[in-house]
N, C-alpha and C positions, 0 to 999 in steps of 0.2 A: 362739549358743553358741561359744566360742572353741576353736579346734583347734590341736593341736601338729602341726608339719610338720617333716620331715627329709628328706635326699636320700641315697640309696644306690644301688648297682648291683642292680636287681631281678632275681631269679631265682625260679624256681618254689619252690625250697627255702626261699628267704628269705620269700617271700609266705606259705608254709605255717606258717612259725614266728611269724608275726605274731599277738599275742594281745591281746584287748580290754583297755581300761583304763576308768577312771571317766569320761573324756571322749573325745569322738571325736578321731581323729587320722589323718593322711594321710602316708604315706611315698612321696616322689617318686623317680622313676627318674632316675638320673645320665646315662643314655644318650639318652633321648627327652624333650625338653623338654615339660612339660605333663602328662606321663603319671604316674599315681600310684595307690596303692592305699589306699582309704578304709576304715577299721576302726571301726565303730560299737561302743558300749559293749555292745550286744546280742551281739557276736561276728560280725555279718555283715560281709563283706569284698567290696568291689567295685572294679573298675577305673574310674578317672575320667580324664577329659582336661580340662585347663583351657587354653583358648585364646580365640578370638574368632569370632563369627558375625555376618555382615553388619556388620562394623565395631565390634561391641560385645563386651564380655567375656562369655564363655560358660563354662559348666562342664557337661560332658556325662558322664552315666554310661554307661560302654561295656558293662558287664555284671557279674554275679556272678563271683567268683574261681573257683567250683567249675566254671563253664561254659567257661572259656577258660584257656589257658596264657598266660604272660608274652609269648611271641613272637607269639601271636595277637592279644594286646592291643596290642602295639607296631605290628603291621601295620594294625590298625583305627585306631590314633592317627595313623599316618603318612598313611592315606588321608583322614582329616578334615583334616589339615594341608594336604595337597595340594589339596583341594577349596577351602579357604579361599584359599591363595595363588594359585591359578589363576583366581580369580574365579568359580568355579562354586559360588555360594553358595546351594545348594538347602537350603531349610529342612529337608527330610527328613533331611539328614545329621546334624542335631542334635536329632531327635525319636527317642526310643527306641521299640523295638517293644513292643507291650502285654505280651508275656511278660516282657521284661527289667524293665519298670517295675513290674509286678505282683509279680514275685517278687524285685525289688530294692528300690527306694525306698519303694514303698508297704508292703510286707511289713515293712521296718525301722521305718517310721513308725507302723504301725497294727496289723498282724496279730500281732506279738509281744507286743503289750500286752493282748490278750484272754485270758480264762480258757482253760485247756487245752481244755475240751470244745467251746467256741465257736470256738477256734483251729483245732481239727480239723474243724469243720463248714465253716469258710471255706475251708481248704485243700482240702476235698473239692470244694467248689464250683468252686474254680479249676481243679482237675486234671480234673474230669469235664465241665465246661460252658465256662468263660470261656476257658481257654488253648486248648482245641481249636477254638473258634469265633473268637477274636480274637487269639490269641497272635502269629501271623505278620504281623499288620497293625501299621503305626506308629500311634501314638496319634492322629495328625492325620488318618489315613485311615479311622478308624472312622466310619461315617455312620449317620444314623438308620435308614436302610433295612436296614443290616446288623443293627443291634439289634433291629428289628421282626421280621425274618425269624427270627432266632434265638429271640426270645421267643415268637412265635407257635408254632414248632415244639416248643420245650420245654413250652409250655402244654398241648398236646395230650396230653402223657404225665403231667405233674405240675404243675397250676396253682399249687399252693401253693409247690412248690420253685421254679418260675420266678419267682414274686413275691419270694422271699427272695434268689435269685441276682441278680435285677435290682437289688435294693437294694445288693448288694455291688458290681456293676459301677458303679453311680452313685457310690458312695464313691470308687472307684478313679479315675473320670473327674474328679470334683470335685478330688481331689488333683492330678491331671494339670493342670487348669486352674490351681490355685494354685501349681504348680511352673513355670508358664509354657510348657508344652509344647503346649497347645491353647487355643482361645479360646472354644469352646462345648461343651456337654455333649450328646453324641448320644443319651443316654437321655431327654432331656427331651421330653415329649409321649407317651412310651410309658406307657400306662395299665396299672396293676396288674389282674390278674384279680379280678373280684368274688368275695368269699368269702361263703358263707352265714352269716347272723347267728348268734351263738352263743346260741341260744334252747332247745337240746334238753337235757333232763334227765329222769331216770327218775322216774316217778310212784311211790306207795307200792306199787301193785300190780305194777308192772314190777320194782321191787326184789325183791319177793317171788318173783316168777317166775324172776329171775336167780339168786337163791340156791338155789331148788329145783333148777334146772337144773344148777348147779355141784355140788350134793350128789349128783345122779344120776350126773353124769360121773365123779365121784371114786369112787362106789360101784362103777361098771363098771370103772374103771381107777385103782387107787390110786396109781399112779406120777405121776399128773397133779395130785396134791394141792398140791404147792408153787406150781404155776402158778395153780391155782384160789385159793389163799390170797394170791397177789399181787393178783389181781383184787378179792378181798374187802378186802384192806388198803387199796388205792386208794379203794375206796368209802367205807371207814370213817374214812379220815384226810384225804381231799381232796388228797393228795400228788400230785406229778407222777410220771410213769411211772419215770424214772431214780432218783428219790429212794428208791424202794422196791426196784426191781430191783437197784440198786447199794448197798443198804443193808449196812452192816458191823455185826458184833457189838459192836465197840468204840463204836458210836453208840447202842447200846441201853442205856437207863438207867431200868430199871423202867417207869413210866407215861409216860416221855418218850423222844423220839428226838432226840439232839443231833447234827444233820447237819453234818458238816464242810465240805460243799460242796453248794450247790444253785444254781438259776438266779439267785437273789438273794444268794448268799454263805451263810455258816454261818446256820443257824437251828435252833430248837427246835420239835418237833412234839409235841403232847399226845395221848396214847392214851386211848381209852375203854377199859373193861374187856374189851369184845369185841375191840378191836384189840389190846390188850396180850395177850390169851389166844392170838390168832393167831400173834403173834411168838414167844411163849414155847414154842409147840408145835412150832416148827421144829427138826428134829434137828440137833444139833452133831456134825459130822462132821469136825472138825478144819480146817474152812475159815474164813477171815476173813469171809466173805459170809454173810449170813442165807439168801439164796436162791443157792447156788453152781450153776454149770453141772453138769449130770448127767454130762458127759464129762470135766470137769477141775475139781475143787473149788477149785483155786487161782485160778480165774476166776469172775466173777459171771455169773448167768444172762444169756445174750446172745441168746436166741431172739426171735422175733417175736411170741410169745404167741398162736400159732395157735389155741390153746384158746379164746381170746376170741372169735374169729370163729365157731366152732362153737357156742359157748354162746349168743351173742347171736341166731344164727339159730334155735336151738331154743327160746330164750325169747320169740321174736317181736319182737325190738328190733333189726332189722338196720340201721336208720338211726342207731343210737347209736355214736359213737366211744368209744374207750377214754378219751380225755381228758374226755369228757362225764361220766364218773364224778366228776371234780373239780367240774364245774358242778353235779352233783346234790348233792354234799356242801354246797356253798355255798348252794344254793337252799333246801335243806331246813333249813339252819341259820337262814336269814333267816325262813322260814315258821314256824319254831318260836319266833321272837321274839329271837333272838340279834341284838344291835346290830352294824351294819356294821363299826365299828372292831374289835370282837372277832372278827368273821368274817375281816376282813383279816389279823389276827394268826395265825388258825388256817391261812390259806392261804399265809402268809409274804409278803404284799404289804406294801410300804413306804408305799403311800398308798391311801386308801379308794376313790378313783375307779377304781382298778383292779379293785377287788372288784365294782363295779356290773356289769361284764360278765358275772360269773358268777351274781349274785344275782337270778335270774329267779323269778318268782312264777307258779304255775300258774293257768289261767283260772278253775278252780273256786274257788280261794282268793280271787281277785279278785271272783268273784260273790258269795261269802259275805261279803267285806268290804263290798261295795256294799249287800248286803241288810241288814247290821247297821247301816251308816252311814244308810241310807235310813230304817229303823225308828226309829232314835234321833231323826232330824230330825222325822219324822212325829209321834213322841210329843210333841215340844216344840211342834208346832203345835196338837195336841189340847189341850195344857195351856194354850196361849195362849188358845184359844177359850173354854175353861171359865172362865179368868180374867176375860174379857170380859163373860160372862154373869153 
């Protein structure tokens, strides 16, 4: 990508007034040779220094504009120039800290391109895990033992979260390799935590017990009806949790939900008569959300669905996760004879192979299918013998 460049006397006020354009550009300082402010089309601004390292041209990101003043950037720039001219060519001087790289170049190149919800998840992983553990280290100082120690510790608390955050760390380090800051990936060789296979779904009897349990809980405490209806709607539609919890009235169109945003983008959800009745009976209290927060109707329901944990305990299904209701919907669709391509559309999958993870078949159905198949083949054998005689 071509960049526009110009030279001015940089001040904090000048830097603050710089606005993004359609193409990246750099404004160079007229006082310190090689110091500039790079402005990305995304709006991110960072101090850079263009000089040489070990006799070769080098461009170093000094840090985001929001973390340094122009005078601090000038001091850092002079320090780099002094090290080069004095022969103190330590590679560390040209390798950024993990915190600067993750919140600067990597954020500019990748994080800002994700959907808002995924971007928020990645930002949370950075702030809660990666920056506290690796932020003060230069990229080339992060060793496999550091990654293993962090991963083992986090896995004791949240094995699934540790797996997801490890993948984020891998993306950052791969980009660091592509940027020429490090030669090897310290996350290589760190194995993800094994996750249990996605085989759990509710039987017909368990579904009946769950419904009866929810009915009893609502009868005792009517105020929990919206939360109970969220659980029922997840089971009746196969939707993901946030697709129902954050459902808006403007997305409800009779027998369909036209979701403006989901994990796979906008999609349409077809409602059965029972699911449609659940949506229509929700009270309209002047909120944009079908299930508004009981404390603030301007916001969607943001609770952790504690009702689910009580209901599954009372129904005797404590090993079932909320997401397993989606598995249940897919599995019962397949057992009812719905073709996989149709199930894929119901779940909002773009490819059928993704649906296979959810389309589990109960052992009793396998046994019945085996009995039918065996009986049919046995009948053919009997017929063949009679023909011979």
